[in-house]
N, C-alpha and C positions, 0 to 999 in steps of 0.2 A: 724552544729550549726548556721553558718552564714545565712543559709536559714531560720531557724527558727527565728532569730532576725529580717531578713527582713520581714517577714509575720507579726511579732508582731508589728513592726513599722508602716507597712503599715496599720494594722488594727487600730491603735491608731490614725494615720491620718485619716482614713476613719470616725472614730467616731468623731474627732474635726471638719472636714469640714462639716460633716452632722449636727453638733450642730450649726455651723455658718451659714450655707446655708438654705435658705428658701425652695427649692424645693427637697431636699434630706432627705430622713428618713431612719434611721437604729434603729431597734428595741433594740437591746442589744449588748453587746460586742462579744458574739458568732457569732452573725450574721455578725459582722464586720470582725471577723477572717475567716468566710466563704467567705465573699466577697474578703478578701486579697486572699485566696487561689484560687477562682474561676478566680479573674482577672489575676492571675499569670499563671494559666492554659490556659485561653483564649489568653493572650499575647504570650505564648510558642506555642500553637498548630494553632489558628484561625488567629491571626494577620498577620503572615508571609504571608499566603495565600491570605488574603485581600490586603496586600500590592503589592504582585506580580500580582494580577489581576488589580490593579488600577494604576500600575506603570506609564503608560502614563499621567494619570491625575495628579498623584503627581509630575511627572516631568514637566509638563505644569505649575502647581501652585507653583513651586519652593519648593515643600516639604509641603506646607500648608495643603494639603489634608490630611496629617498625623494626623492632630488635628481632622478631621471629622472621621478618622478610630478609633482613641481613644474614641471619644464619642460612636461610635457603640460599642466598647468594653464595656463601662460602661452600655449602654442600653441592651446589651446581658446578662451582669452580673444581670442587673435588673430583666431579665426575668428568669434567673436560680435560684435565691436566694430568698427565702420567706424573709420577714421582711426588705427587702432594696428596697426602691422605689425612682426613680428619675422622676420628674414630666414632663421634656420635653427633647427635643434633645439639645437646647441651655443650659439647666442646666447642662445636661451630659458633653457637651463640656466645660463648666467653671469649673465643678467639675474635670474633667481629667486634665485641664491645672493646677489647683491648686494642685491637687494630685501629678502630675509630678514635679512641682516646689518644692513642700515641700518635697517630697522623695529625690530629688537631693541635697537639702540643709541639710537634716538630715543625709544622707549618707556621705556627705562631712564633716560634723562636726564631725561625729563618726569615720571617716577615712575608712569606707567601701566602697570599689570599686567593680565594676562588674568584 
């Protein structure tokens, strides 16, 4: 049940951020649900591999390279999900930062912890 709530919250946040940001487009709510699911799967399967391969760069940049990896996850999601478009790498980076911060805030308010 907690997983479904997280997916629903993430899809609502994706819709809200896409409405507010100029370079992000989400066609409809079902697309946002798909984006939330695909992002979750990418973060579970692909992100650990990328973090492992880029560990020296991440260490050298004191962890800031993780922002680049998050933007890459958004761009991969853009490739996999029809109806979800991100215009550029920098837009994906800003989108991922806003999404991460808003997820943390909402999960803290609702008392939902990992």
